[in-house]
C-alpha positions as CSV (number, residue, x, y, z in Angstrom):
1,M,91.8,128.3,109.4
2,Y,90.3,127.4,105.7
3,F,86.6,128.4,105.5
4,L,83.9,127.5,102.1
5,I,81.6,129.7,102.6
6,Q,78.7,131.0,100.2
7,S,76.6,134.2,101.6
8,V,74.2,136.4,99.7
9,P,75.6,139.7,98.5
10,A,74.4,141.6,101.1
11,Y,76.9,140.5,103.5
12,S,81.1,141.5,102.6
13,V,83.4,140.0,103.0
14,T,85.3,141.5,105.7
15,K,81.4,141.5,107.6
16,I,81.0,137.6,107.6
17,V,85.4,137.6,108.0
18,T,84.6,140.2,111.4
19,M,81.6,137.3,112.6
20,I,83.5,135.0,111.6
21,K,86.6,135.6,113.9
22,S,84.2,136.7,116.6
23,L,81.7,133.2,116.9
24,T,85.6,132.0,116.9
25,T,87.2,133.6,119.3
26,R,83.9,133.6,121.8
27,E,84.1,130.0,121.5
28,V,87.4,129.0,121.7
29,F,87.0,131.7,125.3
30,K,84.6,129.5,127.0
31,R,85.7,126.1,126.0
32,C,89.0,126.9,127.1
33,P,88.8,130.6,129.5
34,Q,93.2,130.1,130.7
35,V,93.6,130.9,127.1
36,K,93.1,134.5,127.4
37,G,95.3,135.1,130.4
38,I,98.6,133.0,128.5
39,L,98.1,134.9,125.4
40,W,99.9,138.9,125.2
41,G,97.8,141.3,125.7
42,G,94.2,138.8,125.9
43,E,94.0,139.6,121.3
44,F,93.1,136.2,119.9
45,R,93.3,136.6,116.2
46,T,95.9,139.2,114.4
47,D,93.6,142.0,111.7
48,G,94.8,140.5,109.2
49,Y,93.6,138.0,106.8
50,F,93.4,136.5,103.2
51,A,90.0,136.3,101.3
52,N,88.7,135.1,97.9
53,T,86.1,134.3,95.9
54,V,84.6,132.4,93.3
55,G,82.0,133.4,90.5
56,R,79.6,131.4,88.9
57,H,82.5,129.0,86.6
58,G,84.6,128.0,89.1
59,N,84.3,124.8,90.3
60,E,82.6,124.3,94.7
61,N,84.0,119.6,94.1
62,I,87.0,121.1,93.6
63,I,87.4,123.5,96.0
64,S,85.3,121.9,98.2
65,E,88.6,119.0,98.5
66,Y,90.7,121.4,98.6
67,V,89.7,122.8,101.4
68,R,88.4,119.5,103.5
69,K,92.3,118.8,102.6
70,Q,93.5,121.7,104.5
71,G,95.5,120.3,107.4
72,N,96.2,116.7,107.0
73,K,99.8,117.1,106.8
74,Y,100.1,119.2,109.9
75,H,102.2,117.9,112.9
76,K,102.2,118.5,116.2
77,L,104.7,120.5,117.8
78,H,103.8,120.2,121.8
79,E,101.3,118.2,122.2
80,D,100.2,120.2,125.4
81,R,100.3,122.9,124.1
82,Q,97.3,122.6,121.6
83,L,93.6,123.2,121.4
84,S,91.3,121.1,119.4
85,L,88.6,123.7,118.3
86,F,84.9,122.8,118.7
């Protein structure tokens, strides 16, 4: 998953990622409760993540377009096992 997020300095990257992981996982389990029983150990997410920051010289439009295009070439391998988010 890719997200382009703008935040205030009061929130650390770790806090933002933790909130996103928590909210999206909760929503998946709410909409598809059977998923929790399929997962090994009930864990939906891994502990790791990658985050990068963009300073005032970064071009938000270019980055936004990059994020928007992610997953366009994805091909579902198992139609009956894919979940849709939101």
